[in-house]
Backbone as numpy.savetxt, mean C-alpha at the origin, in Angstrom:
# Nx Ny Nz CAx CAy CAz Cx Cy Cz
-3.77 12.38 3.22 -5.12 11.84 3.26 -5.65 11.62 1.84
-5.25 12.47 0.91 -5.73 12.34 -0.47 -5.27 11.02 -1.08
-4.00 10.67 -0.91 -3.51 9.42 -1.47 -4.20 8.22 -0.84
-4.44 8.27 0.45 -5.12 7.19 1.14 -6.52 6.98 0.57
-7.24 8.06 0.36 -8.59 7.97 -0.22 -8.54 7.43 -1.65
-7.56 7.87 -2.41 -7.41 7.42 -3.78 -7.10 5.92 -3.81
-6.20 5.47 -2.97 -5.85 4.06 -2.90 -7.05 3.23 -2.48
-7.78 3.70 -1.48 -8.98 2.98 -1.04 -10.03 2.90 -2.15
-10.16 3.94 -2.94 -11.12 3.92 -4.06 -10.70 2.88 -5.09
-9.42 2.82 -5.41 -8.94 1.80 -6.34 -9.21 0.40 -5.80
-8.95 0.19 -4.53 -9.17 -1.13 -3.92 -10.64 -1.49 -3.96
-11.51 -0.54 -3.63 -12.96 -0.80 -3.68 -13.41 -1.22 -5.08
-12.74 -0.69 -6.09 -13.08 -1.01 -7.48 -12.26 -2.19 -8.01
-11.59 -2.90 -7.11 -10.76 -4.06 -7.47 -9.71 -3.73 -8.51
-9.16 -2.53 -8.46 -8.11 -2.10 -9.37 -6.79 -2.02 -8.61
-6.15 -3.18 -8.41 -4.91 -3.19 -7.66 -3.76 -2.54 -8.43
-3.84 -2.52 -9.75 -2.81 -1.84 -10.53 -2.83 -0.34 -10.25
-4.02 0.25 -10.26 -4.16 1.67 -9.96 -3.77 1.97 -8.53
-4.17 1.08 -7.61 -3.82 1.26 -6.20 -2.31 1.21 -6.02
-1.67 0.29 -6.71 -0.21 0.16 -6.60 0.48 1.41 -7.13
0.02 1.91 -8.25 0.63 3.12 -8.83 0.52 4.30 -7.87
-0.66 4.50 -7.30 -0.84 5.59 -6.33 -0.01 5.36 -5.07
0.05 4.10 -4.63 0.81 3.78 -3.42 2.30 4.01 -3.61
2.82 3.67 -4.79 4.24 3.89 -5.05 4.58 5.39 -5.03
3.67 6.19 -5.55 3.89 7.65 -5.52 3.88 8.14 -4.08
2.88 7.68 -3.32 2.78 8.11 -1.92 3.99 7.64 -1.12
4.40 6.39 -1.35 5.56 5.84 -0.65 6.79 6.70 -0.91
6.97 7.13 -2.15 8.14 7.95 -2.47 8.04 9.34 -1.83
6.83 9.85 -1.70 6.65 11.16 -1.06 6.89 11.08 0.44
6.47 9.97 1.05 6.70 9.80 2.49 8.20 9.69 2.75
8.87 8.86 1.96 10.32 8.73 2.06 10.81 8.13 3.37
9.94 7.46 4.10 10.31 6.89 5.39 9.58 5.57 5.54
10.33 4.46 5.58 9.69 3.15 5.65 8.87 2.95 6.91
9.28 3.53 8.02 8.51 3.36 9.25 7.15 4.06 9.14
7.12 5.23 8.53 5.85 5.92 8.33 5.00 5.19 7.31
5.62 4.64 6.28 4.89 3.92 5.25 4.22 2.68 5.83
4.95 1.91 6.62 4.39 0.68 7.19 3.26 0.99 8.18
3.26 2.16 8.78 2.20 2.56 9.71 0.94 3.05 9.01
1.03 3.32 7.72 -0.12 3.83 6.98 -1.20 2.76 6.87
-2.44 3.15 7.09 -3.54 2.18 7.05 -3.66 1.53 5.67
-3.37 2.27 4.62 -3.49 1.70 3.29 -2.40 0.65 3.04
-1.27 0.76 3.73 -0.21 -0.26 3.60 -0.75 -1.61 4.05
-1.39 -1.62 5.20 -1.93 -2.86 5.75 -3.05 -3.40 4.87
-3.90 -2.50 4.37 -4.99 -2.90 3.49 -4.44 -3.51 2.20
-3.47 -2.84 1.59 -2.90 -3.35 0.35 -2.19 -4.68 0.56
-1.46 -4.80 1.65 -0.75 -6.05 1.94 -1.76 -7.20 2.04
-2.87 -6.96 2.71 -3.91 -7.96 2.86 -4.54 -8.31 1.50
-4.88 -7.30 0.72 -5.51 -7.52 -0.58 -4.56 -8.26 -1.54
-3.29 -7.93 -1.50 -2.31 -8.60 -2.35 -2.19 -10.07 -1.95
-2.20 -10.35 -0.65 -2.12 -11.73 -0.19 -3.35 -12.50 -0.66
-4.53 -11.90 -0.54 -5.77 -12.56 -0.97 -5.75 -12.87 -2.47
-5.16 -11.97 -3.24 -5.12 -12.13 -4.70 -3.92 -12.96 -5.15
-3.04 -13.34 -4.23 -1.84 -14.08 -4.59 -0.88 -13.25 -5.43
-0.89 -11.96 -5.18 -0.10 -11.00 -5.96 1.19 -10.64 -5.21
2.24 -10.38 -5.96 3.54 -10.02 -5.40 3.48 -8.63 -4.78
3.74 -8.56 -3.49 3.69 -7.30 -2.76 5.05 -6.61 -2.68
6.09 -7.23 -3.20 7.44 -6.71 -3.03 7.65 -5.26 -3.50
6.98 -4.78 -4.56 7.20 -3.37 -4.95 6.77 -2.37 -3.87
5.81 -2.77 -3.04 5.28 -1.87 -2.01 5.82 -2.17 -0.62
6.50 -3.27 -0.48 6.93 -3.73 0.84 7.90 -2.76 1.48
7.74 -2.60 2.77 8.61 -1.75 3.57 9.69 -2.62 4.19
10.86 -2.05 4.40 11.90 -2.77 5.10 11.53 -2.95 6.58
10.51 -2.25 7.02 10.01 -2.34 8.41 8.73 -3.16 8.47
8.52 -4.05 7.52 7.28 -4.80 7.42 6.95 -5.60 8.68
7.94 -6.00 9.42 7.69 -6.76 10.65 6.89 -5.95 11.65
6.85 -4.64 11.53 6.08 -3.78 12.42 4.59 -3.78 12.08
4.24 -4.23 10.87 2.86 -4.14 10.41 1.97 -5.25 10.96
2.55 -6.24 11.58 1.74 -7.36 12.08 1.07 -7.08 13.37
């Protein structure tokens, strides 16, 4: 929950670099792509990256098809 709140705070402040850094740490701690793609912040970040025209590949899950 702490990482999710931290990521959301970065997003609210339009700091996608900070959000990405926190998300990469959380993704590595989860260690499971299915759990990562189910995380609410995954969907939020994917949406924000698309809006900004930013490359989402560093955060992308191999299970991304489940996020739709």
